[in-house]
N, C-alpha and C positions, 0 to 999 in steps of 0.2 A: 242489206241483201234483198229486201222486199220479198222474202219468201222463196227466192230463186237461188239455187246453189250453182256456182260457177266453178268449172274445173280448170285448174292451172297446174303447170309443171313447177317443181321447186325453183328452177332457175328464174321463173317469171317473178318471184317474190324478192329477189336480191335487190339490195339498195343500190348497187352499182351494176347496171346492165339489165335489170329486170324491167318488166312492163306494168307490174301491179304494185301499188303502194299499200303496205299493211301496217297496222299499229298493234299495240299489245292487246287491245280489246277486239281485234278483228276475229270473228268466229271462223274456225277452220274445222275440217273433218276429212277423213280418208274416203268417205262415201257420200254420195249426193244426199242420202237420207239422214246423214248424221251418225252418231250424236255430235253436235257442234259444241266446241269449247273455245274460250278466248285463247288467242295464239300464245300468250305468255304462259298460260296453264298447260295447254296441250303439248308444247314442245318439251316441257319438263316431265309430264306424267304419262304421255302417250308414247310408249316405246316404238310402236310401229311407225308413227309419224316421224319420230326422230330418226329412225333408220332410213326412211324414205328421203328426208331432207339431206341427211349426211351422205347419201349415195350420190347426189347430184351437186351438192354444195361442199366445197373444200373446207374442212375443219382442221385447223393447224394441229390440235392436240391428237388427232387421229391418224396423222401421217405415220405410216409403217405399222399401224395397229393390226391390220389384217394379218400380216406375216407374223407379228409378235404373238397374237392370240393363238394361232395354230402351233407355233413353236412351244408355247406354254402348255397347250393341250397335249402335245406329243411328249413333253417332259413329265407331265403328270399321269400319263396313261399307265406306265409301269407301276408306280407306287399304288395307284388306285386299284388296278386289276389284281395285283398280288395281295393287297389287303383284303379284298373281297374273297379271294380264294382262301386266305388264312381264316377269315371269319367262317366260311363254309366248313372248314375242317374242325374248327373249335366247336361249332354247333353240332356237327355230326358226332363228335366225341363227347358231347355233353359237358363241355368246359365253358360254354357261353350261351346266353339266351338269344332268342330271336330278335329282341329289341336292339342288341348291338349290331346285328347284320342290317336291320332296317335303317339305323342311324348312319352307318357307313355307306350304305347304298344311297341314302338321301344326299349325303355330302358329295359323293362321286357324281351323282346325277346333276347336282347344282353346278359343280365345276364344269361339267360338259356343257350344260345349258349356257352358262355365262360366257365361256370361251368360244362358243359357236354363234354368238349374236353379232350382228354387224357393228353395233355400238355398245359400249359398256352399260350394264344394268346396275349391278351391285358388286363392283370389283373388290370392295372391302370385305364383304361376306365371303366371296370366293377365296380371298387370301387367308381368312381365318379358317376356312374349311381345309385348305391345303396345309396350313400350319398344324391343324389337328391331325391330319394324316401323317405329317412328319413326326409329331410327338408319339403317335402310335408306334411307328417304326423305331423311334429312339427308345421307347419303353421296352421293346423287345430286346434291344441290345443291352439296356440298363439292367434288366432282370438277370441277364447272364453275365453281367460285369464285363462284357466284351469277349468272354472266353467262348471260343467255338462258334462265333456268330458268322453267318454266311455273308460274304461281301455284298450281296444284293440288298441286304438289310440296310447297310450304310448308304448304298447308292439310292435306294428308295427314299430314305430320310433326306438325303442331300438334294435330290431332284425336287421333292415336294416343298422343302424349305426354300430352295432357290426360286421356285416358281412363285411362292407366296411373296418373297421379297421383291421380285420383279413386278408383281401385280401392285404392290403398295407404292413402289417408287416410279414406275414407268407408265402405268395405265391410268388415263384420266378418269375422273369421276363423272357420273351422269350429269351432275349439276354444271360441271365445267363445260362439257360438250353442249349442253343446252344454252349456256351463256354465249358460247362462241357462235352457235347457230343463230341466236337472236341478234347478235352483233352483225352478222352477215346480212340479216334482214332489216337492219337499220334501227334496231331497238336497243337503247342504252340501259345500263344497270339502274340508273335513277328512274327511268320510265318503268322498268320491270318492277322495281320496288314499290313505286306508287300504285301500280295496278294490282299487285298481289298482297300488299301489306294489309293485314286485318286489324281492326280496332282492338286495342288491348282490353282485356276484361277488367272490371273494377276490383279493387283489393278485397271487397266483401265477398265476391265470388271465389277468389283464390282461397280465402279463409274458409268459406263454406265447403269447397272441394277438399281441402285438407281435413276438415272436420268429418266429412263423409268417409274419407279414406281411413281415418282413425276409428270411426264408428262401426265400420263393417266387422272387423274382428272382435270389437267390444260387444256388439250385439250377439255374435255367435257364442262368445264366452259366457254372457249372461244367460242365454237360453240353456246352455249346458249346466251352468251352476244351479239352475232351478229344476234340473232333472227332466227337461223337455226331451222327448224322444227324437230320433233321427228325422222322422217325417215332419215333426213340428219345427225342428231346426232348419230343415230345408225350406219350409214355408216362410219362416221369418227371414231367412237369408235372401230368398228371392224377392220377398216383399220390400225389404230395405233397399236392395239394389235397384228395384224397379221404380220406387217412389222417391228416394233420396235425391238423385240427380235432378229430377223435375222440380222438386221443391227448392233445391239450392239455386237453380237458375232463375226460377220465377220470383223468388224472394229477394235476390240480390241484383239481378240484371235481367229484368223482364223483357227488355228490347234486344238483348244480345242473341245472335244467331246460334242455333244448336248445331252440333256436328251433322254432316250429311249422312243419312242412313242408307240411301240408295246410291250405290256406285256401279259403274259398268262391270259386268262379270269378269272381264279381262283384268281390271284393277284388283278385284278381290282375289283372283287366282294368283296374280303376282304377289300380292300381300301374303297369301298363305305360303307360297314357295319360299319367298325371301325370309319370312318369319320363322318357318320351320328350319330352314338351312342355318340361319344365324343362331337360333336356339340350340340346335344340335351341336353346331360347331363351337359356340362359346362355352356351353356347359361342359362338353367333353374335353375341350382344350384346357379349361381351368382345372378339371380333375386330373388330366394326364400330366399337366405341368407339375403339380404337387407330387404325383406318383413318381414321375421321372426324377425329380429332385430327391425324393426319399431313397430311390434305388441308387442314385449316384453317391449319396452320402453313405449308404450302407456299403457300397463297393470300396470306398476309400476309408471306411471305418470311422466316419465322423457322424454317424446317425445317433443322436442323443435320445434319451428315454422320452422326453417331452414330445418330440416329433413322432415317435412311434405311437404314443398314446393318442395324439391328435388325429393321426390318420386312421387308427383303429376306431376311435370314437366317431369320426365322420362316417365311416363305412357302416358301423353298427346303427347309427342314427337313421341313415337312409334305409337300411334293411328293416328296421323296426317299423318305420312309417309305411313302407310298401307292404309288409306282412300284415299290418293292422288293417289296411284297406282291403287286401285280398281276402281276408277272413270274413268280410261282411259284404253281402250283395248290395244292401242299401248304400254302404260307403262307396262301393265301386260306382254306382250310379251317380252319387253326389260328386265324386271326384271326376267323372267323365263328362258331366253336364252342368250340374247346379253350381259347383264352385267356379268353373270357368266362366259361366254366364255372369254370375254376380261380381266376381273379381274384375273381369274385363269391363263391365259396365261402370264400375266405380273407379278403378285405377287407370284405365285407358280412356273410356268414354267421357269421364268427367275430369279426374285429376290431371292426367297427361294432356288432354285437350286444352284445359285452362292454362296449365303451366307453359305449354308450347306457345300459345298465343301471347302469353305475358312475357316470357323470358327467352324464347327461341327454342328451336327443335332439339338441339343437343342437350341443353339443360333440362328441358321439359321431360324428355324420354328418360334421362338418367335419374332425375329427382323422383319421378313417378315410380321408377324401378326400385329406388331406395325405400320408398314407402311400402311398396309391394313386399319387399324383403322383410321389413320390420313387422309387417302384419303376420308373418309366419314364424315369429319368435317362439310361439307356443309349440311349434312343431319341430323346428330346427334351431340349433345354436351353432354347432361347429360347421355345419354345411350351409349356413345362412348365405354365404357369398353366392351359392348356386342359385338361390331364389332371386337374387339381384340380377344375375346374368339371365335368368329366365325372363325377368321383367323387361330387360332390354330387348330380348328377342320378340316377346309379345308386343312391345312398344313399336318396334319396326314394322311388324305385321299390321298394326293399327295405322301407322303413318302411310303405309303403302296401300292397304286394302280396307281400311275402316274397321268398325267394330266386329262385323261378321268374320273377317279374316283373323282378327286377334282371338276371337272365341274358338275358331276351328283349330288354330295353332295350339292354343292352350289345352283344349280337350284332347287333341291328337297326342301331344307330348305326355299328358297324364296317362293315356292309354298305353303308350310305348313303355312307360316305366312299369306298368303292370303286366306287360306281355312276358 
């Protein structure tokens, strides 16, 4: 480019009929001043660029998407609006906390955001959010065993569940849209893979990352066993999280690139939004799924004693943990800032980053979430599955917006539980 930015219409870049030849490494940006990114990266990560290209370049998977997304939004409007009104009545009557309203408001806002974008962002998260709303309405009917339930409850559950199903089966993923756009620009999958594939980390770095993930809760346990106060525990926790990843990388792979710390603000915001929405949807859906199953079993008189005890134990476990934190101001501060910083730096900034580069995104996010869940065995046993779901939500925040986004989502979620 010789330091000069040239402006081109999307149609100019087409492999057939265009006037400009582009490659995977061609730097592109929406503004003359940048920021410039390689085309292969920008089409997948820059939502505004993808919207612009898809507006002027025909993408097969997006045919009819505009009508479909507005139809889905219309179908989801009734369940979301009535759920928010139900939340308002519950909070006003003292039957629910503000945290529930904020979570439902977040889910509704993400559904609206997703279905008003020209191209899909995270339709899978949107589908989980709608499934969560469907489960909320199903639970209303389940608690009453269907007796005296208003028909709108069933309509709301059916509409939100149907919209979630359509999203999963009919709406293309962001990756698919990006691949089709790149194909229109003359870039093949093999070229894309060659340009974006990163070198795998050595096995020694993988082992060091796993050791650091296991060492974080072990260090906290040791400091507590020696009677160290909260201030000392916080210092040790922060120190381990700050130093361990640096030592692990330098000792096992000194030439390996570290994760990017500075990302565009738009990427960070997207990471926070996607991570919070997935965290809220996944954890709430998991809890509602078991609650609804329990209510249905009760209605048909098939609820056994073990199931009752398990659900009661989970609720008591969560309540004890929250009450313990609320009773101590230092614990509130640790839960809101210190724990999120340390855990995200170890489990996402080191463990997930290494596992994703070694084994792929899906495995890396899930495996790091398993490690994150195991690290909380001292706090949760019955509700351990919720910490794994939390880890997946924080992991997606890291994938989308880096370490800062993961930290913000983690800290925000913890504060919501204390609200």
